[in-house]
VEXVONU-387072 format. One record per residue (C-alpha): residue number from 1; residue in three letters; x negated, y negated, z. Coordinates in steps of 0.2 Angstrom, whole numbers, plus 2048, in hexadecimal, padded with zeros to 3 digits. Layout:
<sites>
NUM ala X Y Z
...
</sites>
This chain:
<sites>
1 met EAD DAB 3D0
2 thr EA6 D9F 3C3
3 pro EA2 DA8 3B3
4 ile E8E DA6 3B2
5 phe E8D DB0 3A3
6 gly E9D DA9 39C
7 asn E95 DA8 38A
8 ala E8E DBA 389
9 val E9D DC2 381
10 gln E9F DB4 375
11 glu E8D DB2 36F
12 tyr E8D DC7 36E
13 tyr E9B DC6 362
14 leu E94 DB8 359
15 asp E84 DC0 355
16 leu E8D DCE 34E
17 val E98 DC4 344
18 arg E8A DBA 33D
19 lys E7F DCA 338
20 asn E8F DD1 32F
21 tyr E90 DC1 327
22 trp E7F DBF 321
23 asp E7E DD1 31B
24 arg E8C DD0 312
25 lys E86 DBF 30B
26 ala E77 DC9 305
27 arg E81 DD5 2FC
28 leu E8B DC8 2F3
29 glu E7A DC1 2ED
30 ala E77 DD1 2E5
31 ile E86 DD0 2DB
32 arg E80 DC9 2CA
33 thr E8A DD2 2BB
34 arg E9C DD3 2B7
35 glu E9A DE5 2BA
36 asp E93 DE2 2CB
37 ala EA1 DD7 2CF
38 glu EAE DE3 2C9
39 lys EA6 DF0 2D3
40 tyr EA7 DE5 2E3
41 val EBA DE0 2E0
42 ala EBE DF2 2E0
43 glu EB3 DF8 2F0
44 val EBB DE9 2F9
45 arg ECD DEB 2F4
46 glu ECB DFE 2FA
47 lys EC5 DF8 30A
48 val ED3 DEB 30D
49 leu EE1 DF9 309
50 ser ED7 E04 317
51 leu EDA DF7 324
52 phe EEC DF8 325
53 pro EF5 E06 32D
54 leu F05 E05 321
55 pro F13 E11 31E
56 gln F11 E1E 313
57 glu F21 E1D 30C
58 lys F2D E0F 306
59 thr F3F E13 30D
60 pro F4F E0A 307
61 leu F4F DF9 308
62 asp F62 DF8 30C
63 ala F64 DE7 307
64 arg F74 DDE 30A
65 ile F79 DCC 307
66 thr F81 DC4 316
67 gly F84 DB3 310
68 ser F82 DA5 303
69 lys F80 D93 300
70 asp F82 D8A 2F0
71 met F75 D7B 2EF
72 gly F7A D76 2DC
73 ser F6C D7D 2D2
74 tyr F69 D8B 2DC
75 ile F70 D97 2EA
76 ile F6A D9D 2FA
77 gln F6E DAF 2FE
78 asn F6C DB5 30F
79 val F64 DC6 30F
80 ile F5F DD3 31B
81 phe F55 DE2 315
82 his F4D DF1 31F
83 ser F39 DF1 31D
84 arg F3B E02 328
85 pro F4A E0C 32E
86 gly F51 E01 33C
87 phe F47 DF2 339
88 pro F52 DE4 331
89 val F48 DD5 329
90 thr F52 DC5 327
91 ser F4E DBA 318
92 asn F55 DAE 30C
93 leu F55 DB0 2F9
94 tyr F54 D9E 2F0
95 leu F5C DA3 2DF
96 pro F5D D95 2D0
97 lys F6C D96 2C5
98 ala F61 D9A 2B4
99 asp F64 DA5 2A5
100 gly F58 DB1 2A4
101 lys F4A DB7 2AF
102 val F41 DAB 2BB
103 pro F30 DAA 2C4
104 ala F30 DAF 2D7
105 val F27 DAB 2E7
106 leu F26 DB4 2F7
107 met F26 DA8 305
108 leu F1C DAE 315
109 cys F20 DA3 326
110 gly F12 D9C 331
111 his F15 D9D 345
112 ser F25 D92 345
113 gly F31 D9A 352
114 asp F3F D95 345
115 gly F38 DA0 338
116 lys F41 D9C 327
117 leu F4A D8E 32E
118 cys F3B D84 331
119 asp F3C D73 327
120 thr F2C D75 320
121 tyr F2E D87 318
122 gln F3F D82 314
123 ala F39 D73 309
124 cys F2D D81 301
125 cys F3B D8A 2FB
126 his F47 D7C 2F6
127 ser F3B D75 2EC
128 leu F35 D85 2E4
129 ala F48 D89 2E0
130 met F4A D78 2D8
131 lys F3B D7B 2CC
132 gly F42 D8C 2C7
133 tyr F3B D99 2D2
134 ala F44 DA6 2DD
135 val F3D DA6 2ED
136 leu F40 DB3 2FB
137 ile F3A DAD 30D
138 val F3B DB8 31A
139 asp F3C DB6 32D
140 pro F2B DBD 334
141 val F2D DCA 343
142 ser F30 DBF 354
143 gln F35 DB1 34A
144 gly F45 DAA 343
145 glu F53 DB8 346
146 arg F46 DC5 34A
147 leu F41 DC2 35B
148 gln F3A DD2 365
149 phe F3B DCC 377
150 thr F4C DC3 37A
151 lys F4D DCB 38B
152 val F3D DC5 391
153 pro F3E DB1 392
154 glu F2C DAD 395
155 phe F28 DB5 384
156 ala F38 DB4 37A
157 gly F36 DA8 36B
158 tyr F22 DA7 36D
159 cys F1D DAF 35E
160 cys F0C DAF 361
161 gln F0D DB8 373
162 glu F1A DC3 36C
163 his F0F DC9 35C
164 asn F00 DCC 368
165 ile F09 DD6 376
166 met F10 DE0 368
167 asn F00 DE3 35F
168 lys EF7 DEA 370
169 gln F06 DF6 372
170 leu F04 DFB 360
171 leu EF1 DFD 361
172 leu EF2 E0B 36E
173 thr EFC E16 360
174 gly EF0 E12 352
175 asp EFB E03 34B
176 thr EFA DF0 349
177 ile F06 DE1 349
178 gly EFC DDC 339
179 ala F01 DEC 330
180 trp F14 DE9 335
181 arg F14 DD6 330
182 ala F0B DDB 31F
183 trp F18 DE9 31D
184 asp F27 DDD 31E
185 gly F1D DD2 312
186 ile F1C DE1 303
187 arg F2D DE8 306
188 gly F34 DD6 304
189 leu F2A DD5 2F4
190 asp F33 DE6 2EF
191 tyr F43 DDD 2F2
192 leu F3F DCE 2E8
193 leu F3A DD9 2DA
194 ser F4A DE3 2DC
195 arg F53 DD3 2D6
196 pro F57 DD4 2C4
197 glu F56 DC1 2C3
198 val F43 DC2 2C7
199 asp F35 DC3 2BA
200 thr F29 DCF 2C1
201 ala F1B DC9 2B7
202 arg F1B DB8 2BF
203 val F1C DBA 2D2
204 gly F11 DB0 2E0
205 val F10 DB2 2F2
206 thr F0C DA2 2FE
207 gly F0B D9C 30F
208 asn F05 D92 31D
209 ser EFA D97 32D
210 gly F01 DA8 332
211 gly F09 DA7 322
212 gly EF9 DA2 31A
213 thr EF2 DB3 322
214 met EFF DBE 31D
215 ser F01 DB7 30B
216 thr EEC DBB 30B
217 phe EEF DCD 311
218 val EFF DD1 307
219 asn EF7 DCB 2F8
220 ala EE7 DD6 2FA
221 leu EF2 DE4 2FF
222 glu EFE DE2 2EF
223 ser EFC DE4 2DC
224 arg F0C DDC 2D7
225 phe F08 DCA 2DB
226 thr F02 DC0 2CC
227 met EFD DB0 2D5
228 ala EFA DAC 2E8
229 ala EF8 D9C 2F3
230 pro EF5 D9E 304
231 ser EF3 D8F 30F
232 cys EE9 D8C 31F
233 tyr EE2 D9B 325
234 leu ED3 D9F 31A
235 thr EC3 D9A 320
236 thr EB6 DA7 327
237 trp EB8 DB2 336
238 lys EA5 DAB 339
239 arg EAB D99 33A
240 asn EBB D9F 346
241 val EAF DA8 353
242 glu EA2 D9A 352
243 asn EB1 D8D 356
244 glu EB7 D9A 363
245 leu EC8 D9C 35B
246 pro ED2 DAA 35F
247 ala EE0 DAF 353
248 asp EEF DBA 354
249 gly EEF DCD 354
250 glu EF5 DCD 341
251 gln EE7 DC1 33C
252 met ED7 DCD 342
253 pro EDB DDD 339
254 pro ED0 DEC 342
255 gly EC2 DF2 338
256 thr EC0 DE3 32E
257 phe EAD DDF 333
258 ala EA9 DF2 335
259 ala EAC DF2 322
260 gly EA2 DE4 31F
261 leu EB0 DD6 31A
262 glu EB3 DC5 31C
263 met EC2 DBB 318
264 ala EBD DB8 305
265 asp EBD DCA 302
266 phe ED0 DCA 305
267 val ED2 DBD 2F7
268 ile EC5 DC7 2ED
269 ala ECD DD7 2EF
270 arg EDA DD3 2E2
271 ala ECF DC8 2D5
272 pro ED2 DC2 2C8
273 arg EE2 DBE 2CE
274 pro EE7 DAB 2CC
275 ile EE4 DA4 2DF
276 leu EE6 D92 2E7
277 ile EDD D92 2F7
278 met EE3 D84 303
279 gly EDD D7C 313
280 gln EDE D6C 31D
281 lys ED1 D5F 321
282 asn ED4 D5F 334
283 asp ED9 D70 335
284 phe ED4 D7D 344
285 phe ED2 D8A 336
286 asp EC1 D81 331
287 ala EC2 D79 320
288 arg EAE D7C 31E
289 gly EB3 D8E 31E
290 thr EC0 D8E 311
291 arg EB4 D85 306
292 glu EA7 D93 308
293 thr EB4 DA1 304
294 tyr EBA D96 2F5
295 glu EA7 D97 2EF
296 glu EA6 DA8 2F2
297 val EB5 DAD 2E7
298 lys EB1 DA1 2DB
299 arg EA0 DAA 2D8
300 ile EA9 DBB 2D5
301 tyr EB7 DB3 2CA
302 ala EA9 DAB 2C0
303 leu EA1 DBC 2BD
304 leu EB1 DC2 2B8
305 gly EB3 DB4 2AB
306 val EC1 DAC 2B3
307 glu EBB D9E 2BF
308 asp ECA D92 2BD
309 lys ED7 D9F 2C4
310 val ED0 D9B 2D5
311 arg ED3 D89 2DC
312 leu ED0 D81 2EC
313 trp EDA D72 2F5
314 ile ED6 D6A 305
315 gly EE5 D5F 30B
316 pro EE1 D50 315
317 thr EEA D53 325
318 asn EED D60 333
319 his EF0 D73 333
320 gly F00 D74 32B
321 tyr F09 D76 31A
322 ser F09 D63 317
323 ile F11 D5C 307
324 glu EFE D5B 2FE
325 asn EFD D6D 301
326 arg F0F D72 2FB
327 glu F0D D66 2EC
328 ser EFC D6F 2E8
329 met F03 D80 2E9
330 tyr F13 D7A 2DF
331 ser F07 D74 2D0
332 phe EFC D83 2D0
333 phe F0B D90 2CF
334 asn F13 D85 2C1
335 glu F03 D85 2B8
336 ile F00 D98 2BA
337 ala F13 D9E 2B8
338 gly F14 D93 2A9
339 val F23 D88 2B1
340 asp F25 D77 2AA
341 ala F2A D6E 2B9
342 ser F23 D61 2C5
343 gly F17 D64 2D1
344 lys F1F D57 2DE
345 glu F2B D5C 2EC
346 pro F3D D55 2E9
347 glu F41 D48 2F4
348 asn F50 D49 300
349 leu F51 D5B 301
350 gln F5F D63 309
351 leu F59 D6E 319
352 leu F65 D7A 320
353 gly F68 D81 331
354 glu F71 D90 339
355 glu F7A D92 328
356 leu F69 D9B 321
357 asn F6B DA8 330
358 cys F6F DB9 32B
359 thr F76 DC0 33A
360 pro F86 DBA 342
361 gly F7D DB7 354
362 gly F6C DB0 34C
363 gln F62 DBF 352
364 val F60 DD1 34B
365 cys F60 DDA 35C
366 asp F72 DD6 35D
367 thr F75 DE2 34E
368 asp F77 DF4 34F
369 asp F6A DFA 344
370 asn F5A DF1 34C
371 lys F4C DF8 354
372 tyr F3E DEF 35F
373 ile F2D DF2 35A
374 arg F29 DF8 36B
375 glu F37 E04 368
376 phe F2D E0C 359
377 ala F1E E0B 362
378 val F26 E16 371
379 glu F2A E22 364
380 gln F1A E23 35D
381 ala F11 E24 36E
382 ala F1C E33 372
383 ala F17 E3C 361
384 leu F06 E3A 364
385 arg F08 E41 376
386 ala F11 E51 36F
387 gly F04 E53 362
388 arg EF5 E51 36D
389 thr EEA E60 370
390 leu EE3 E62 382
391 lys ED1 E5F 382
392 ser EC3 E68 38C
393 lys EBA E5C 396
394 thr EAA E5E 38B
395 glu EB6 E58 37C
396 leu EBF E4B 384
397 val EAD E43 388
398 ala EA8 E45 376
399 ala EB9 E3E 370
400 leu EB8 E2F 37A
401 arg EA7 E2A 377
402 asp EAB E2B 364
403 ala EBB E22 365
404 leu EB5 E14 370
405 lys EA5 E13 368
406 ile E9B E14 378
407 asp E89 E12 374
408 pro E7C E1D 37E
409 glu E79 E17 38F
410 phe E69 E11 397
411 val E60 E09 3A5
412 pro E62 DF6 3A1
413 tyr E56 DE9 3A2
414 ser E5B DE0 3B3
415 arg E58 DCD 3B9
416 thr E59 DC8 3CA
417 leu E64 DBA 3CD
418 arg E68 DAD 3D9
419 ile E70 DB4 3E9
420 arg E83 DB1 3EA
421 trp E8A DAB 3FB
422 thr E9A DB0 401
423 arg EA5 DAA 411
424 asn EA6 DBC 419
425 glu E9A DBB 427
426 lys E97 DCE 428
427 ala E93 DCE 417
428 ser E8B DBD 411
429 tyr E82 DC3 402
430 phe E84 DC9 3F1
431 ser E73 DCD 3EA
432 thr E75 DCB 3D7
433 phe E6E DD3 3C9
434 gly E72 DCF 3B6
435 leu E70 DDE 3AB
436 glu E6C DDE 398
437 thr E78 DEC 392
438 glu E77 DE5 381
439 gln E66 DE0 378
440 asp E60 DD0 382
441 arg E70 DCB 389
442 val E78 DCC 39A
443 met E88 DD4 398
444 ser E8B DDA 3A9
445 val E88 DD4 3BA
446 leu E83 DE0 3C8
447 lys E85 DD9 3DC
448 leu E7F DE2 3EC
449 arg E8B DDE 3FA
450 ser E80 DDD 40A
451 asn E7D DD3 41A
452 arg E6C DCE 414
453 asp E64 DCA 402
454 tyr E5D DD5 3F6
455 tyr E50 DD0 3E7
456 his E4F DE3 3E2
457 leu E5A DF1 3E2
458 pro E59 DFB 3F2
459 glu E57 E0E 3F4
460 ala E65 E17 3FD
461 ala E6D E28 3FC
462 glu E7F E22 3F8
463 ala E85 E12 3EF
464 asp E97 E0D 3EA
465 leu E99 E04 3DA
466 tyr EA9 DF9 3D9
467 ile EB0 DF6 3C9
468 pro EBC DE8 3CA
469 his ECD DE2 3C2
470 leu EC8 DD1 3C0
471 asp EB7 DCD 3CB
472 ser EAE DD8 3D5
473 gln EA7 DC9 3E3
474 asp EB8 DC3 3E5
475 glu EC1 DD4 3E7
476 met EB2 DDB 3F2
477 asp EB4 DCD 3FF
478 leu EC5 DD4 403
479 leu EBF DE5 406
480 pro EB9 DEA 418
481 phe EA7 DEA 41B
482 asp E9B DF3 427
483 ala E89 DEE 429
484 ala E84 DFF 430
485 asp E8C E07 422
486 pro E7D E12 418
487 val E86 E11 407
488 leu E81 E02 3FC
489 his E90 DF8 3F5
490 phe E90 DF1 3E5
491 gly E99 DE8 3D8
492 leu E99 DE8 3C6
493 asp E9F DD9 3BB
494 ile EA1 DE3 3AB
495 arg EA1 DD7 39A
496 gly EB1 DCD 39B
497 ile EB4 DCF 3AE
498 gly EAE DC4 3BD
499 glu E9E DBB 3B9
500 cys E9D DC0 3A7
501 thr EB0 DBA 3A3
502 pro EAF DB0 393
503 ser EB0 D9D 398
504 cys EB5 D99 386
505 cys EC1 D9D 378
506 asp ED0 D8F 376
507 gln ED5 D90 389
508 pro EE5 D89 38F
509 phe EE7 D7C 39E
510 glu EE8 D8C 3AB
511 arg EDE D9C 3A5
512 asn EE5 DAC 3A7
513 phe EDC DBB 3A2
514 phe EEB DC4 39D
515 arg EF4 DB5 393
516 glu EF7 DBA 380
517 tyr EED DB1 374
518 glu EDE DAE 37F
519 phe ECC DB4 382
520 asp ECF DC7 388
521 tyr EDA DC8 378
522 his ECE DBF 36B
523 tyr EBE DC9 370
524 thr EC7 DDB 370
525 ser ECD DD6 360
526 leu EBD DD2 359
527 gly EB6 DE3 360
528 leu EC4 DEB 356
529 met EBF DE2 346
530 phe EAF DEB 34A
531 gly EB5 DFC 34D
532 lys EAC DF9 35E
533 ser EB7 DFA 36D
534 tyr EB5 DEC 37A
535 leu EBB DF9 387
536 gly EAE E05 381
537 gly EA0 DF7 384
538 arg EA7 DF4 396
539 val EA5 E08 399
540 lys E93 E06 392
541 asp E90 DF8 39F
542 ile E95 E04 3AE
543 leu E8B E13 3A5
544 cys E7B E08 3A5
545 ala E7D E00 3B6
546 val E80 E12 3BD
547 glu E6F E17 3B3
548 leu E66 E09 3BC
549 leu E6C E0C 3CE
550 ser E68 E1F 3CB
551 lys E57 E1A 3CD
552 thr E57 E14 3DF
553 val E68 E1D 3E3
554 gly E6C E2F 3E8
555 lys E80 E31 3E7
556 ile E8A E24 3DD
557 thr E9C E21 3DF
558 leu EA8 E16 3D5
559 thr EB6 E0C 3DD
560 ala EC1 E04 3D0
561 cys ED1 DF8 3D0
562 lys EE0 DF6 3C5
563 gln ED9 DF2 3B3
564 gly EC7 DF7 3B9
565 ala ECC E09 3BB
566 ile ECC E0C 3A9
567 pro EBB E09 3A4
568 ala EB7 E12 3B5
569 met EC0 E21 3B2
570 ile EB8 E23 3A0
571 ala EA5 E20 3A7
572 ala EA9 E2C 3B6
573 leu EAE E38 3A9
574 leu E9E E36 39E
575 ser E92 E34 3AB
576 asp E8B E43 3B7
577 lys E82 E37 3C1
578 ile E94 E2F 3C7
579 ser E98 E3B 3D5
580 lys EA9 E35 3DB
581 ile EB6 E28 3D5
582 lys EC3 E1F 3E0
583 leu ED1 E15 3D8
584 ile EDC E07 3DD
585 asp EEC E03 3D5
586 ala EE6 E0B 3C4
587 pro EF2 E0A 3B6
588 glu EFE E19 3B4
589 ser EFA E1D 3A1
590 trp EF8 E13 391
591 glu F08 E1A 38A
592 ser F10 E11 39A
593 met F09 E02 393
594 val F12 E05 381
595 ile F23 E0A 38B
596 his F22 DFA 397
597 pro F2C DEB 38C
598 cys F1E DE0 392
599 pro F10 DE8 39D
600 pro F0B DDD 3AA
601 glu EF9 DD9 3AD
602 thr EF3 DE5 3A0
603 ala EE6 DDE 395
604 ile EE4 DE2 382
605 ser ED1 DE7 386
606 val ED6 DF6 390
607 met EE3 DFC 383
608 pro ED7 E05 376
609 tyr EDD E09 364
610 asn EE5 E17 360
611 ile EE0 E1F 371
612 leu EF2 E28 372
613 ala EED E32 363
614 leu EDC E39 36F
615 thr EE2 E3A 381
616 asp EEC E30 38F
617 leu EE7 E29 3A0
618 pro EEE E39 3A8
619 glu EE4 E45 39E
620 ile ED4 E3B 3A2
621 arg ED8 E3D 3B6
622 ala EDB E4F 3B4
623 ala ECA E50 3AC
624 leu EC2 E47 3BC
625 ala ECC E52 3C8
626 asp EBC E57 3D0
627 lys EB6 E45 3D2
628 leu EC5 E3B 3D7
629 val EC4 E37 3E9
</sites>
């Protein structure tokens, strides 16, 4: 079915993002003195720290050097350290041959499948080492030697997909891939500062794209850096959402908008630390937003009396750590660290290959002490199950409303839309009604399947409301129909489904609802940033439709298919106006979605944040025992 309301979800979230942006702008404009600025810095720092569920304990790094390469004026050591027990991180330490302590840089890779072996990132490391810096570059999880899906060919080596698959499994346990990525960076800094050759008073962090993201976040989370230079990430989330730009799960921290933050706040959180904000003229991370972020940061730095410590560089080319951006970084770090070296990149750099690998086979999964992130998530899911207290129906209802941020249901304003025709001779009509379940915005579409046209909701003793897997009309057309049946048969396309499926947001040539890095992932992530569940909105759509139908129908039964079963079960638990519920191919449990290496046809939008600390689907089914057909 063509998504007639394909912009509904996009415009709904854009309105919320713009409101957050302008409300925050008003708060910034009220900052007029140094004291105001210092107070704001402290506030946003505390908020940023609260967004990342980081481990409470730093366990031993158990670092070991597995190889070395002499490059003349510096050496490269292949280093494995452990950011968590059983979680090895592969890295290269570029170490100048120098008397005395040297400045240092933590280099965080972007989304390059080869990780630390990427030519561009190698160029940064070789150049910095030749200028006298110790540089630690780490393989991000799912990149380089740290692939997580080596036995799933369709995802192996595709780091964005790997990140997002792991993220949705972690979310169920109250964790995020962003926290794992950030913790790897923090522990990398721990290792770098443990080296006696490093001057701990001169330590920088840089990275591009996904590495620009991580250098932005790790810089905000860490007190020990003395300079930072993130490239090709910082813009504004308002620009990203306006431009329908999805991002990896680690680039959209849950709770960010709920805390009233924008990207600039992740820089402001460490003011007055010197920082170079870099973008590119032709970047999908909108350079207009990069300039806006710079201006906001510069204003706070000016009030603190250090306006010269924040710089802006917009490169002349496309997304990437171009030589122009790299040389801007070299010059900035040289100035801040007091290094007497050229800002130019040396020519004819000797880039290396597999000799930079830390493991014999090129993957940590082949070593004895490696665990996959999913294995950690499975353990955490089991621990949450063991620690859960079985709730009464009343307690479960209250807990679900609070956890999913389900707004109170109401009778929605309905629009009578054009009739939808079908090829089914017995039921050739779908009388259609747009339901405004958000203010002045149709977020769900109600359809009555019959052998005649209706321009109103008819009265009946009983109605069945079908909650689809993907599209109510397509799926209901496959169900039997009896024109003599006194039961009215409705379908409901809830937000993001059927006629409300987003028609925007960076689509590939073939649309796939379950594809990582696509619209369902994007809008779910935006909901998480607001602390307002996308799934909770779908439950609200069902509850509002039930409120509307209850005005003309006596008994209401839900029939729900596959992923539609999850919001339907929650709605049936919450509403006394739903008499019965029938499930078709419903998911077994949320915990099973964590256990499965790559759960098929499981959308992130039905995988709520930290839900396993509260309940699981079998517990909801048990509470619905008297309603299940």
